[in-house]
C-alpha positions as CSV (number, residue, x, y, z in Angstrom):
1,M,-23.5,23.0,35.0
2,A,-22.2,20.4,32.7
3,V,-24.6,18.3,30.7
4,V,-23.9,14.5,30.8
5,P,-23.4,13.3,27.3
6,V,-25.5,10.5,26.0
7,T,-22.7,9.0,24.1
8,G,-19.2,9.2,23.1
9,P,-18.5,6.7,20.4
10,A,-16.1,4.3,21.8
11,S,-14.3,4.4,18.8
12,T,-10.9,5.0,17.8
13,S,-10.8,4.6,14.1
14,T,-9.7,1.1,13.5
15,R,-8.4,1.3,10.0
16,P,-5.8,-1.4,9.2
17,L,-3.4,-0.3,11.8
18,Y,-2.6,-3.9,12.6
19,G,-3.1,-6.5,10.0
20,D,-4.9,-6.8,6.7
21,H,-8.0,-4.9,5.7
22,R,-10.0,-5.8,2.6
23,V,-13.6,-5.3,3.6
24,P,-15.1,-2.4,1.7
25,G,-17.4,0.1,3.4
26,L,-16.0,0.0,6.9
27,D,-14.5,3.5,6.7
28,G,-17.9,4.8,5.5
29,I,-19.7,3.3,8.4
30,R,-17.1,4.7,10.8
31,G,-17.4,8.2,9.3
32,L,-21.2,8.2,9.4
33,A,-21.3,7.0,13.0
34,A,-18.9,9.7,14.0
35,L,-20.9,12.4,12.2
36,Y,-24.1,11.1,13.8
37,V,-22.6,11.6,17.2
38,V,-21.6,15.2,16.4
39,I,-25.2,15.9,15.3
40,H,-26.5,14.1,18.4
41,H,-24.6,16.4,20.7
42,C,-25.9,19.4,18.8
43,W,-29.4,18.0,19.5
44,L,-28.5,17.4,23.1
45,L,-27.6,21.0,23.8
46,A,-30.5,22.5,21.8
47,F,-33.2,20.4,23.4
48,P,-32.5,20.1,27.2
49,G,-34.2,17.5,29.3
50,Y,-32.5,14.3,28.3
51,P,-33.5,11.5,28.6
52,V,-36.9,13.0,27.9
53,N,-37.2,13.8,24.2
54,T,-38.1,17.5,24.3
55,G,-37.5,18.0,20.6
56,P,-39.9,17.4,17.7
57,G,-40.9,13.8,16.9
58,W,-39.2,13.8,13.5
59,L,-35.9,14.4,15.2
60,G,-36.4,11.5,17.7
61,W,-33.8,9.4,15.9
62,L,-31.2,11.7,17.3
63,V,-32.0,10.9,20.9
64,H,-30.2,7.6,21.0
65,G,-26.6,8.6,20.3
66,R,-25.6,6.0,22.8
67,L,-26.3,3.3,20.3
68,A,-23.5,4.6,18.1
69,V,-21.2,3.2,20.8
70,V,-22.5,-0.3,19.9
71,V,-21.6,0.3,16.2
72,F,-18.1,1.5,17.1
73,I,-17.3,-1.3,19.5
74,V,-18.5,-4.1,17.2
75,L,-16.7,-2.5,14.3
76,S,-13.5,-2.1,16.3
77,G,-13.4,-5.8,17.2
78,F,-14.3,-6.8,13.6
79,S,-11.6,-4.6,12.0
80,L,-8.9,-5.7,14.4
81,A,-9.6,-9.4,13.9
82,L,-9.6,-9.4,10.1
83,S,-5.9,-10.2,9.8
84,P,-5.8,-12.8,12.6
85,A,-8.9,-14.5,11.2
86,R,-7.0,-15.0,7.9
87,H,-4.0,-16.4,9.8
88,G,-5.4,-19.0,12.2
89,W,-6.5,-16.4,14.7
90,R,-2.8,-15.6,15.5
91,L,-1.9,-12.1,16.3
92,G,1.6,-12.1,14.8
93,G,3.4,-10.6,17.8
94,T,1.8,-9.1,20.9
95,L,4.5,-6.4,21.4
96,R,4.2,-5.3,17.8
97,Y,0.4,-5.2,18.1
98,A,0.6,-3.1,21.3
99,R,3.0,-0.6,19.8
100,R,0.8,0.0,16.8
101,R,-2.3,0.4,19.0
102,A,-0.4,2.9,21.2
103,R,0.8,4.9,18.2
104,R,-2.7,4.9,16.8
105,I,-4.5,6.0,19.9
106,L,-2.3,7.9,22.3
107,P,-0.8,10.9,20.4
108,A,-4.1,12.2,19.1
109,Y,-5.8,11.4,22.4
110,W,-3.3,13.2,24.5
111,A,-3.3,16.2,22.2
112,A,-7.1,16.4,22.4
113,L,-7.0,16.0,26.1
114,A,-4.7,18.9,26.5
115,A,-6.8,21.1,24.2
116,S,-10.0,20.1,26.0
117,A,-8.5,20.8,29.4
118,L,-7.5,24.3,28.3
119,I,-11.0,25.0,26.9
120,A,-12.7,23.7,29.9
121,T,-10.5,25.8,32.2
122,A,-11.1,28.9,30.2
123,V,-14.9,28.4,30.0
124,P,-15.7,26.7,33.3
125,A,-19.5,26.6,32.7
126,L,-19.1,24.9,29.3
127,P,-21.6,22.0,28.9
128,L,-20.4,18.5,28.2
129,S,-17.2,19.1,30.2
130,E,-15.9,20.1,33.6
131,P,-12.9,22.2,34.6
132,P,-10.1,19.7,35.1
133,T,-8.2,19.1,38.3
134,F,-4.8,17.6,38.8
135,R,-6.6,14.3,39.4
136,S,-8.4,14.6,36.1
137,M,-5.2,15.0,34.2
138,I,-3.6,12.0,35.8
139,V,-6.7,9.8,35.5
140,Y,-7.4,10.7,31.9
141,S,-3.8,10.7,30.7
142,L,-3.5,7.1,32.0
143,L,-6.8,6.1,30.5
144,L,-8.2,5.2,33.9
145,Q,-11.4,7.3,33.6
146,D,-13.6,4.2,33.3
147,V,-12.5,2.9,36.7
148,L,-11.7,6.1,38.6
149,A,-14.1,9.1,38.8
150,A,-12.6,12.5,38.0
151,P,-14.0,15.7,36.5
152,A,-14.1,15.2,32.7
153,P,-12.5,17.9,30.5
154,N,-14.3,16.2,27.6
155,G,-17.3,14.1,28.2
156,A,-16.7,11.9,25.3
157,F,-13.4,10.5,26.5
158,W,-14.9,7.8,28.7
159,S,-15.1,5.6,25.6
160,I,-11.4,5.8,24.8
161,A,-10.7,4.1,28.1
162,V,-13.2,1.4,27.2
163,E,-11.5,0.7,23.9
164,A,-8.1,0.7,25.5
165,A,-9.2,-2.0,28.0
166,L,-10.7,-4.1,25.1
167,Y,-7.5,-3.7,23.1
168,L,-5.6,-5.1,26.1
169,A,-8.0,-8.1,26.2
170,F,-7.8,-8.7,22.5
171,P,-4.7,-11.1,22.5
172,L,-6.3,-13.2,25.2
173,L,-9.6,-13.3,23.3
174,L,-7.8,-14.5,20.1
175,F,-6.1,-17.2,22.2
176,I,-9.4,-18.5,23.5
177,R,-10.9,-18.4,20.0
178,R,-7.9,-20.3,18.6
179,Q,-7.8,-22.9,21.4
180,A,-11.4,-23.5,22.3
181,G,-13.5,-22.1,19.4
182,A,-15.9,-19.3,18.8
183,L,-18.8,-20.4,21.1
184,T,-16.5,-20.8,24.1
185,A,-14.9,-17.4,23.5
186,L,-18.3,-15.8,23.3
187,A,-19.6,-17.6,26.4
188,V,-16.5,-16.7,28.5
189,V,-17.2,-13.0,27.9
190,T,-21.0,-12.9,27.7
191,V,-22.1,-15.2,30.5
192,P,-20.6,-13.1,33.3
193,I,-22.1,-10.0,31.8
194,V,-25.6,-11.4,31.6
195,A,-25.2,-12.8,35.1
196,A,-24.2,-9.4,36.5
197,G,-27.2,-7.8,34.9
198,L,-29.6,-10.4,36.4
199,L,-28.0,-10.5,39.8
200,R,-27.7,-6.7,40.2
201,P,-31.0,-5.3,38.9
202,G,-29.9,-1.7,39.5
203,L,-26.9,-2.1,37.3
204,P,-28.6,-1.9,33.9
205,A,-30.7,1.2,34.8
206,N,-27.9,2.9,36.7
207,P,-24.5,2.3,35.1
208,R,-21.4,3.6,36.8
209,A,-20.8,7.3,36.5
210,T,-17.3,6.6,35.2
211,G,-18.3,4.7,32.2
212,Y,-20.3,1.9,30.5
213,T,-18.1,-1.1,30.2
214,W,-20.0,-4.2,31.3
215,E,-22.1,-4.8,28.2
216,L,-19.6,-3.6,25.7
217,A,-17.1,-6.5,26.1
218,P,-19.5,-9.0,24.4
219,L,-20.1,-6.6,21.6
220,F,-16.4,-6.3,20.9
221,T,-16.2,-10.1,21.1
222,L,-19.0,-10.5,18.6
223,G,-17.1,-8.2,16.2
224,V,-13.9,-10.3,16.6
225,L,-15.7,-13.6,16.0
226,A,-17.6,-12.2,13.0
227,A,-14.3,-11.4,11.3
228,G,-14.1,-15.2,10.7
229,I,-16.4,-14.7,7.7
230,V,-13.4,-13.6,5.7
231,S,-11.9,-17.1,5.8
232,A,-15.2,-19.0,5.8
233,G,-16.2,-21.4,3.0
234,R,-18.4,-20.4,0.1
235,R,-21.5,-22.0,1.7
236,I,-21.2,-19.8,4.8
237,R,-20.4,-16.7,2.8
238,R,-23.5,-17.1,0.7
239,L,-25.9,-17.0,3.6
240,P,-28.4,-14.0,3.6
241,W,-26.4,-12.0,6.1
242,L,-28.1,-8.7,5.4
243,G,-31.6,-10.3,5.8
244,M,-30.5,-11.9,9.0
245,A,-29.2,-8.5,10.2
246,A,-32.6,-6.9,9.5
247,L,-34.5,-9.7,11.3
248,A,-32.2,-9.3,14.3
249,G,-32.4,-5.5,14.5
250,A,-36.1,-5.0,13.7
251,P,-37.5,-6.2,17.1
252,V,-35.0,-4.1,19.1
253,L,-35.6,-0.9,17.1
254,T,-39.4,-1.4,17.3
255,L,-39.2,-1.8,21.1
256,I,-37.1,1.4,21.3
257,A,-39.7,3.3,19.2
258,L,-42.6,2.0,21.2
259,Q,-41.2,2.4,24.7
260,G,-39.7,5.9,24.2
261,S,-36.5,7.5,25.2
262,Q,-36.7,7.4,29.0
263,W,-37.3,3.6,29.0
264,T,-34.6,3.1,26.4
265,V,-31.9,5.0,28.3
266,A,-32.8,3.1,31.5
267,H,-32.3,-0.2,29.7
268,Y,-29.3,0.4,27.6
269,Y,-27.5,-2.4,29.3
270,W,-29.7,-5.0,27.7
271,L,-30.5,-3.1,24.5
272,D,-26.8,-2.8,23.7
273,L,-26.5,-6.6,24.1
274,T,-29.5,-7.2,21.9
275,I,-28.7,-4.8,19.1
276,G,-25.1,-6.0,18.9
277,P,-25.9,-9.1,16.9
278,A,-27.7,-7.1,14.2
279,I,-24.6,-4.9,13.7
280,T,-22.4,-8.0,13.6
281,L,-24.5,-9.6,10.9
282,F,-24.5,-6.4,8.9
283,L,-20.7,-6.3,9.0
284,A,-20.6,-10.0,7.9
285,A,-22.8,-9.0,4.9
286,L,-20.3,-6.3,3.9
287,A,-17.5,-8.8,4.2
288,T,-19.3,-10.9,1.5
289,H,-19.5,-7.8,-0.7
290,R,-23.3,-7.5,-0.4
291,P,-25.4,-5.5,-1.0
292,A,-23.3,-4.0,-3.9
293,R,-25.1,-0.7,-4.1
294,L,-24.7,0.1,-0.4
295,I,-21.1,-0.9,-0.5
296,R,-20.5,1.5,-3.4
297,L,-22.0,4.3,-1.4
298,L,-20.1,3.5,1.8
299,N,-16.9,3.1,-0.2
300,G,-17.3,6.3,-2.1
301,R,-14.7,9.0,-1.7
302,P,-16.8,11.4,0.5
303,L,-17.4,8.7,3.2
304,Q,-14.0,7.2,2.8
305,T,-12.5,10.6,3.5
306,L,-14.8,11.2,6.4
307,G,-13.9,7.8,7.9
308,S,-10.2,8.5,7.5
309,F,-10.3,11.2,10.2
310,S,-13.4,10.0,12.2
311,Y,-11.2,9.4,15.3
312,S,-10.1,13.0,15.3
313,L,-13.6,14.1,14.7
314,Y,-14.7,12.2,17.8
315,L,-11.9,13.6,19.9
316,V,-12.3,17.3,19.0
317,H,-16.0,17.8,18.2
318,M,-17.5,18.2,21.7
319,P,-15.8,21.4,22.8
320,I,-16.5,23.0,19.5
321,V,-20.2,22.1,19.6
322,A,-20.5,23.3,23.2
323,L,-18.7,26.6,22.5
324,I,-20.8,27.4,19.4
325,S,-24.1,26.3,21.1
326,T,-23.5,28.1,24.4
327,L,-21.7,31.3,23.4
328,I,-23.0,32.0,20.0
329,V,-26.3,30.2,19.1
330,I,-28.5,29.9,22.2
331,P,-28.2,33.6,23.3
332,H,-29.3,34.7,19.9
333,T,-32.1,32.3,19.0
334,G,-35.7,32.3,20.1
335,S,-36.6,28.6,19.8
336,H,-35.0,25.3,20.5
337,L,-35.4,24.1,16.9
338,A,-33.7,27.2,15.5
339,A,-30.9,26.7,18.0
340,F,-30.5,23.1,16.8
341,G,-30.5,24.1,13.1
342,T,-28.1,26.9,13.6
343,T,-25.7,24.9,15.7
344,V,-25.6,22.1,13.1
345,A,-25.0,24.7,10.3
346,L,-22.1,26.3,12.2
347,A,-20.6,23.4,14.1
348,I,-20.5,20.6,11.5
349,P,-18.3,22.5,8.9
350,L,-16.0,23.7,11.7
351,C,-15.8,20.3,13.3
352,L,-14.9,18.6,10.0
353,A,-12.3,21.2,9.1
354,T,-10.7,21.1,12.6
355,A,-10.7,17.3,12.7
356,R,-9.1,16.9,9.3
357,L,-6.3,19.4,10.3
358,F,-6.0,17.7,13.7
359,A,-5.7,14.3,12.0
360,A,-3.0,15.6,9.6
361,V,-0.9,16.6,12.6
362,F,-1.6,14.0,15.3
363,E,-2.9,10.9,13.4
364,L,-1.4,10.5,10.0
365,P,2.3,10.9,10.9
366,F,2.0,8.1,13.5
367,Q,0.1,5.8,11.2
368,R,2.8,6.2,8.6
369,H,5.6,5.5,11.1
370,R,6.0,1.8,11.5
């Protein structure tokens, strides 16, 4: 029986595929978030019982892989909006933008979809996936999995549909920002989401089986609006953005730690919305080139390289982790902790090597073609 994944980072890598990109450290964040999700899925298979944390307490930070989605969504909006923010919030050609987004997302996604479908068909009982049907291939090929339920050949692919929908809304979001200002743009997106959560109490605790989309649109919007920091005046840029990020994030993280994993999972709808501002403020700090030591770390070659193929890592990691855990590790280990450690030791190097090769074939050629 397939295990429902906690997260799939909604993140195609948003390196400067459209527009200018001069904020250091973003690739490093992207790479770390993708690697965290891989380790999270290793944890998910080694310690069954999610959302109950059945692992040791010192590994509790791996329970909430879902929060990596927040990082990816905010980062996606932020990265895409950097160039428009420098040019009066103008996109510079909707058709050109759409073509670049399609080249960036679709070739690698379709290739990973085909590979995942083959693996899920060959190993029907593989966790984190389901044997695909004809409906599956149509729904997933057209990126409709967030609105139409179908067996998932790769449980992480729900987030690609979310990102695609947000990319479609991006030009309209820029138009509202340009014509009516940042507060109006944020209100247009956020007010309906908050109202939906308040008027439908079951929605936050029981999100749709086909995806988590409601609360992610405001996060994307926050990232878009935060990109305005790159054209802000000196007085705004000198604000203590990192300190404000810490103040915004500390209460949410404390609440998660105190309430535990079951409560947290049941309230992701609201927690996503409340942790989003902290991520946004942190990205604003990076855009002002502070703190310098952290930026040097995030901008170092290892993390830069990891970030360069993080989209491929996200696309291909889940079947690899599931195969290693199910067929190799669990049958030959006597404890859950040993299974986790062995899965990490075997899966991480293989996932990294496979993702880098996959990116060389299905990502880089399409990024270079303009």
